[in-house]
VEXDREN-2710 file (C-alpha; in Angstrom, 1 decimal):
% VEXDREN-2710
k/r/px/py/pz
1/MET/43.7/21.7/62.2
2/GLY/40.5/20.7/60.4
3/GLN/38.2/22.7/58.3
4/ALA/36.8/25.9/60.0
5/ASP/33.1/26.5/60.4
6/THR/31.4/29.9/60.4
7/VAL/29.0/31.7/62.6
8/THR/27.4/35.1/61.9
9/LEU/26.5/37.5/64.7
10/PHE/25.2/41.0/65.2
11/ILE/27.3/42.7/67.8
12/ASN/26.0/45.9/69.4
13/GLU/28.1/48.6/71.1
14/ALA/29.7/47.9/74.4
15/ALA/31.0/50.0/77.2
16/VAL/32.1/53.6/76.5
17/GLY/35.4/53.6/74.8
18/ALA/35.0/50.4/72.8
19/SER/36.2/50.5/69.2
20/VAL/36.2/48.4/66.1
21/GLY/39.8/47.5/66.7
22/ASP/39.0/46.4/70.3
23/LEU/36.2/44.2/69.1
24/GLU/38.3/42.5/66.4
25/LYS/41.2/42.0/68.9
26/ASN/38.9/40.6/71.6
27/ILE/37.1/38.1/69.3
28/GLY/40.4/37.1/67.7
29/GLU/41.7/36.1/71.1
30/ILE/38.9/33.6/71.8
31/ALA/40.2/30.0/71.8
32/GLY/39.3/28.3/68.5
33/VAL/38.6/31.5/66.6
34/ARG/40.5/31.6/63.3
35/ALA/39.3/34.7/61.6
36/VAL/36.9/37.7/62.2
37/GLU/35.3/39.7/59.5
38/LEU/33.3/42.8/60.6
39/GLY/30.8/44.5/58.4
40/THR/31.5/48.1/59.4
41/PRO/29.8/50.6/57.2
42/ASP/31.7/53.9/56.9
43/ARG/34.7/52.5/58.8
44/GLU/37.5/55.0/58.7
45/SER/39.9/53.4/61.2
46/ASP/40.3/50.9/63.9
47/ASP/39.4/53.7/66.3
48/ALA/36.0/54.2/64.7
49/PRO/33.2/54.1/67.3
50/LEU/31.6/50.7/67.7
51/MET/27.8/50.7/67.1
52/VAL/26.2/47.6/65.4
53/HIS/28.3/45.3/63.3
54/ARG/27.7/42.1/61.5
55/ALA/30.5/39.7/62.4
56/THR/31.4/36.6/60.4
57/ILE/33.6/34.5/62.6
58/SER/35.5/31.4/61.4
59/TYR/36.2/28.9/64.2
60/GLU/37.7/25.5/64.7
61/PRO/34.8/23.2/65.7
62/ALA/37.2/20.8/67.6
63/GLU/38.1/23.8/69.9
64/THR/34.9/25.8/70.3
65/THR/31.2/26.1/69.3
66/PRO/29.0/29.0/68.1
67/ARG/27.3/29.1/71.5
68/SER/30.6/29.3/73.3
69/VAL/31.8/32.1/71.0
70/HIS/28.5/33.9/71.5
71/GLU/28.8/33.6/75.3
72/GLN/32.4/34.7/75.4
73/ILE/31.7/37.8/73.4
74/GLN/28.8/38.6/75.8
75/ASN/31.1/38.1/78.7
76/LEU/33.4/40.8/77.2
77/GLY/30.4/43.3/77.6
78/TYR/29.0/43.2/74.1
79/THR/25.3/42.6/73.2
80/VAL/25.2/39.8/70.7
81/THR/22.5/38.3/68.5
82/MET/23.2/35.1/66.6
83/LEU/22.1/35.2/63.0
84/SER/23.4/31.8/61.7
85/ASP/25.7/29.0/62.6
86/VAL/27.0/25.7/61.3
87/GLY/27.2/23.2/64.1
88/ASP/26.6/24.0/67.7
END
């Protein structure tokens, strides 16, 4: 494994019933993703309602790209805005 790159996204709430824990789990299962850090103000538990979160995602550039991560999160039903990325 090489050095991980990072992409920062804003992720908006998804379908009814989505939670912070669901979001972390779903992003963590994307091929090439190494770590997920969510900025979740006032987070009390993994079952806290999902609204808007800043997600910093470390990924393996040999396995995925920021665009691919963005698209896969959208395919899960989340609204995503890319803030920054390293690589493509």
